[in-house]
C-alpha positions as CSV (number, residue, x, y, z in Angstrom):
1,M,-52.7,122.1,38.9
2,D,-49.4,121.9,38.0
3,F,-46.7,120.2,40.8
4,E,-44.2,121.1,38.9
5,L,-41.2,123.4,41.2
6,P,-40.5,126.5,39.7
7,E,-37.2,126.6,37.2
8,E,-34.6,128.6,39.5
9,H,-35.8,126.3,42.7
10,R,-35.3,123.6,40.6
11,M,-31.9,124.7,40.1
12,L,-31.4,125.2,43.3
13,K,-32.2,121.6,44.5
14,E,-29.5,120.2,42.1
15,L,-27.1,122.7,43.4
16,V,-27.7,121.2,47.1
17,R,-28.1,117.7,45.9
18,R,-24.8,117.7,44.4
19,F,-23.0,119.5,47.6
20,V,-24.5,116.7,49.3
21,Q,-23.4,113.4,47.4
22,D,-20.1,114.8,47.4
23,E,-19.3,116.5,50.9
24,L,-21.6,114.9,53.1
25,I,-22.2,111.6,51.6
26,P,-18.3,110.3,51.4
27,L,-18.6,111.2,55.5
28,E,-21.4,108.9,56.5
29,A,-18.4,105.7,56.8
30,G,-17.1,108.0,59.3
31,V,-20.2,109.1,61.0
32,L,-21.7,105.6,61.2
33,E,-18.8,104.0,62.9
34,R,-18.3,107.4,65.7
35,E,-22.3,106.2,66.2
36,A,-21.6,102.7,67.0
37,K,-19.1,103.7,69.2
38,G,-21.3,105.7,71.3
39,Q,-19.4,108.7,70.3
40,G,-22.3,110.6,69.0
41,L,-23.3,110.8,65.6
42,G,-21.6,114.5,64.3
43,I,-19.0,115.6,62.3
44,G,-15.6,117.2,64.4
45,P,-15.4,120.8,64.2
46,A,-12.8,120.9,61.3
47,E,-15.0,119.1,59.1
48,V,-18.4,121.2,59.8
49,A,-15.9,124.7,58.8
50,R,-14.6,122.9,55.9
51,I,-17.8,122.1,54.8
52,D,-19.7,125.8,56.3
53,K,-16.4,127.3,53.9
54,I,-17.8,125.1,51.0
55,S,-21.2,125.5,51.3
56,K,-20.8,129.9,51.7
57,E,-18.9,130.0,48.5
58,L,-21.8,127.9,46.7
59,G,-24.8,130.4,47.8
60,L,-25.7,128.4,50.5
61,W,-25.6,130.2,53.6
62,G,-29.1,132.1,55.0
63,L,-31.3,130.8,51.9
64,D,-34.4,132.1,53.4
65,A,-32.7,135.6,55.3
66,P,-33.9,138.7,54.4
67,T,-31.6,139.7,51.4
68,D,-30.5,142.7,53.1
69,I,-28.8,141.1,55.8
70,G,-26.5,138.9,53.5
71,G,-29.8,136.2,53.0
72,S,-31.3,135.1,49.3
73,D,-35.3,135.7,50.6
74,L,-36.4,132.4,49.2
75,P,-39.8,131.2,50.0
76,A,-40.8,128.0,51.8
77,L,-41.5,125.9,48.7
78,A,-37.6,126.7,47.9
79,M,-36.5,125.3,51.6
80,I,-38.6,122.5,51.3
81,G,-36.7,121.2,47.7
82,V,-33.7,121.6,50.2
83,N,-34.4,120.2,52.9
84,E,-35.1,117.1,50.7
85,E,-31.9,117.0,49.2
86,L,-30.7,117.3,52.6
87,G,-32.2,114.7,54.3
88,K,-30.8,112.2,51.6
89,T,-27.4,111.8,54.2
90,V,-27.1,110.1,57.5
91,T,-24.4,113.3,58.2
92,P,-26.0,115.5,60.5
93,Y,-25.1,119.0,58.5
94,T,-27.7,122.1,58.2
95,L,-27.1,124.8,56.2
96,P,-26.4,127.6,58.4
97,P,-28.5,129.7,59.7
98,D,-31.0,127.2,61.8
99,S,-34.2,127.7,59.4
100,P,-37.2,128.0,62.1
101,N,-34.6,130.3,64.7
102,L,-34.3,132.3,61.9
103,R,-38.0,132.9,61.1
104,M,-38.6,133.5,64.6
105,L,-36.5,136.0,65.2
106,M,-37.2,137.3,61.5
107,A,-40.9,137.9,63.0
108,T,-40.0,139.5,65.9
109,V,-36.7,141.6,66.7
110,N,-37.0,145.2,66.4
111,E,-33.7,146.8,64.9
112,R,-31.0,146.8,68.0
113,Q,-31.7,143.5,68.6
114,R,-31.6,142.6,64.3
115,E,-28.3,144.1,64.4
116,A,-26.9,142.3,67.2
117,Y,-28.6,139.1,66.9
118,L,-30.2,138.4,63.7
119,A,-27.1,139.7,61.6
120,P,-24.6,138.4,62.7
121,Y,-26.9,134.9,62.9
122,V,-27.4,135.2,59.2
123,R,-23.7,135.7,58.5
124,G,-23.3,132.3,60.7
125,E,-20.8,134.0,63.4
126,T,-23.3,132.4,66.2
127,V,-25.1,129.3,67.0
128,S,-28.6,129.3,68.3
129,A,-30.8,127.0,70.6
130,I,-34.3,127.6,71.8
131,G,-36.0,126.3,75.1
132,I,-40.0,125.5,74.9
133,S,-40.2,122.2,76.1
134,E,-40.3,121.7,79.9
135,P,-40.2,117.9,82.3
136,G,-44.0,119.3,82.7
137,A,-44.8,120.4,79.7
138,G,-43.7,118.9,76.3
139,A,-46.1,118.7,73.9
140,D,-48.5,121.3,75.7
141,P,-46.1,123.6,75.9
142,A,-49.4,126.2,77.1
143,G,-48.5,124.3,80.1
144,M,-45.0,125.6,80.4
145,I,-44.4,127.3,84.3
146,T,-41.0,128.7,83.9
147,R,-41.5,132.0,84.1
148,A,-40.1,136.0,83.8
149,E,-40.9,138.7,86.5
150,R,-39.8,142.4,86.2
151,D,-37.2,143.7,87.9
152,G,-36.6,147.5,87.5
153,D,-35.6,147.8,83.9
154,D,-34.7,144.1,83.8
155,W,-36.5,140.3,83.7
156,V,-35.8,137.8,86.1
157,L,-36.6,134.5,84.5
158,N,-36.6,130.8,86.8
159,G,-37.5,127.8,85.8
160,R,-36.5,124.5,83.7
161,K,-36.2,123.3,80.3
162,I,-35.8,120.0,78.4
163,W,-34.6,118.7,75.5
164,I,-32.8,121.4,73.9
165,S,-30.4,120.7,71.1
166,R,-27.3,122.8,71.0
167,A,-27.4,124.2,74.7
168,D,-24.2,123.1,75.7
169,H,-22.7,125.4,72.9
170,A,-25.0,128.0,71.8
171,D,-24.3,131.3,71.6
172,F,-27.9,132.8,72.5
173,T,-31.2,130.7,73.6
174,I,-34.7,131.6,72.6
175,V,-35.8,130.9,76.0
176,M,-40.0,130.7,76.7
177,A,-41.3,132.0,80.0
178,V,-44.8,132.9,81.3
179,T,-45.4,136.6,82.6
180,N,-49.0,136.4,82.7
181,K,-49.9,132.9,84.0
182,E,-53.8,133.9,83.9
183,K,-53.3,134.8,80.2
184,R,-50.5,132.6,79.0
185,A,-50.8,131.2,75.8
186,R,-53.5,134.0,75.1
187,G,-51.1,137.1,75.6
188,G,-48.8,135.5,79.0
189,I,-46.2,134.5,77.0
190,S,-42.7,135.7,76.0
191,A,-39.4,135.4,74.6
192,F,-36.2,136.2,75.9
193,L,-33.1,136.4,74.3
194,V,-30.1,134.6,76.7
195,D,-26.9,135.0,76.2
196,K,-24.0,132.4,76.5
197,G,-22.4,133.3,79.9
198,T,-25.5,135.0,81.5
199,K,-25.3,134.3,85.1
200,G,-27.7,131.8,86.3
201,F,-28.5,130.2,83.0
202,N,-26.8,126.9,83.8
203,V,-27.0,123.3,81.0
204,L,-27.9,120.4,83.9
205,R,-27.2,117.4,82.2
206,R,-26.5,116.0,78.3
207,I,-29.2,113.7,77.1
208,P,-27.9,111.0,74.9
209,M,-30.9,110.4,72.4
210,I,-31.5,107.3,69.6
211,G,-29.1,107.7,66.6
212,G,-25.8,109.0,69.2
213,A,-27.4,112.7,68.9
214,A,-28.3,114.2,72.3
215,T,-30.5,117.4,74.0
216,Y,-30.2,119.0,77.0
217,E,-32.1,120.1,80.3
218,I,-30.7,123.4,81.5
219,A,-32.1,125.1,84.4
220,L,-32.8,129.6,84.8
221,E,-31.9,129.9,88.5
222,D,-32.6,134.4,89.3
223,C,-31.3,134.3,85.3
224,R,-31.5,138.2,85.1
225,V,-31.3,139.2,81.2
226,E,-31.9,143.2,80.2
227,G,-34.8,144.1,79.0
228,W,-34.0,144.8,75.3
229,K,-33.7,141.4,75.1
230,L,-37.5,141.0,75.2
231,L,-37.8,139.4,71.9
232,G,-40.7,141.3,70.3
233,K,-43.5,142.2,72.3
234,E,-44.7,141.1,76.4
235,G,-46.8,138.8,75.6
236,N,-46.7,138.1,72.2
237,G,-44.3,134.9,72.3
238,F,-47.1,132.0,71.8
239,G,-47.9,133.3,68.1
240,P,-43.6,133.2,66.7
241,M,-43.0,130.0,68.9
242,Q,-45.8,128.1,67.0
243,L,-44.2,130.0,63.6
244,R,-41.1,128.5,64.7
245,L,-42.3,125.3,65.1
246,G,-44.6,124.8,62.1
247,T,-41.4,125.5,60.2
248,R,-39.5,122.6,62.0
249,R,-42.3,120.3,61.0
250,L,-42.8,121.4,57.3
251,E,-38.6,121.3,57.1
252,M,-38.9,117.4,58.8
253,A,-41.3,116.3,56.8
254,A,-38.8,117.4,53.8
255,W,-35.9,116.1,55.6
256,S,-37.9,112.0,55.5
257,I,-39.0,112.3,52.3
258,G,-35.0,112.7,51.5
259,M,-34.8,110.3,53.7
260,A,-37.5,107.5,52.0
261,Q,-36.3,108.7,48.8
262,R,-32.4,107.6,49.5
263,A,-33.7,104.2,50.7
264,L,-36.0,103.7,47.8
265,D,-32.5,104.3,46.1
266,M,-30.5,102.0,47.6
267,I,-32.4,99.0,47.6
268,C,-33.4,99.4,44.0
269,A,-29.4,99.2,43.6
270,F,-28.7,96.5,45.9
271,A,-31.9,93.8,45.0
272,P,-30.5,93.2,41.5
273,T,-26.7,92.1,42.7
274,R,-27.7,90.2,45.9
275,V,-28.5,86.5,44.8
276,T,-30.0,83.8,46.8
277,F,-30.6,80.2,45.7
278,G,-30.1,81.4,42.4
279,Q,-31.9,84.2,41.5
280,P,-31.4,87.8,42.6
281,L,-33.5,89.7,45.0
282,S,-35.4,92.2,42.5
283,D,-36.9,89.2,40.8
284,R,-38.6,87.8,44.0
285,Q,-42.1,89.1,44.4
286,A,-42.2,89.8,47.4
287,I,-39.1,92.9,47.3
288,Q,-40.9,93.7,44.2
289,W,-44.3,94.4,46.4
290,W,-41.4,96.6,48.9
291,V,-39.9,98.6,46.2
292,A,-43.4,99.0,44.2
């Protein structure tokens, strides 16, 4: 079996490698300094805008989005190489748009939602979040209790979501809710597009995380959503949600490989230069075992 990437995928991977080396790694010192001071693990809006501009000029936006709305329609194999390279820096930057949410939107949007949500998202004009986990339902999303009930042509959502990345500034959030409590994961969970500023959608608190990042808890209190913002069909939210989670897991696995490779490269570069008791670390068998 041939495990080599196709030539075009290798070229893309090399392009992302240079982008990480030239634009992201130089920012690491500042990122780590802010983390040490408890100021969060991140880069400022001006830097994000600058890097966004560069990544867009390089053709690195919407890599796995459909070509008819500005993407490159790349397969998962190509995206593994991209994410492996992005994992080689602690500078927290993801090429727009967020791939897992993109995959879920691509699988479910109708034409109206495609123009209103998906197309601007691919162009990098909007930021998304997704609300799945709840205080009492994390690893078991089928146990969620946030509910959505019909009220005329609208839906009214009530419940809480937790561990939500970007909830404080996302332009829209994909909210998972129970629409049929008897069916639940077998046709009773639906997805809704909730815009920033929607009445009844409230960010309750910021939850600090290891590494200086943060997630959020949100409350839905009689949050009214127009009927056309039901994502996909009623009761058909669980499958696309699992597709989204699968994409994220694949992405994070690739990031972890990149992170491990960067750490190994740093060890191999450092060990010959560090001399203890008259001998470089690279000559010590215990260190060689670690590297091997």
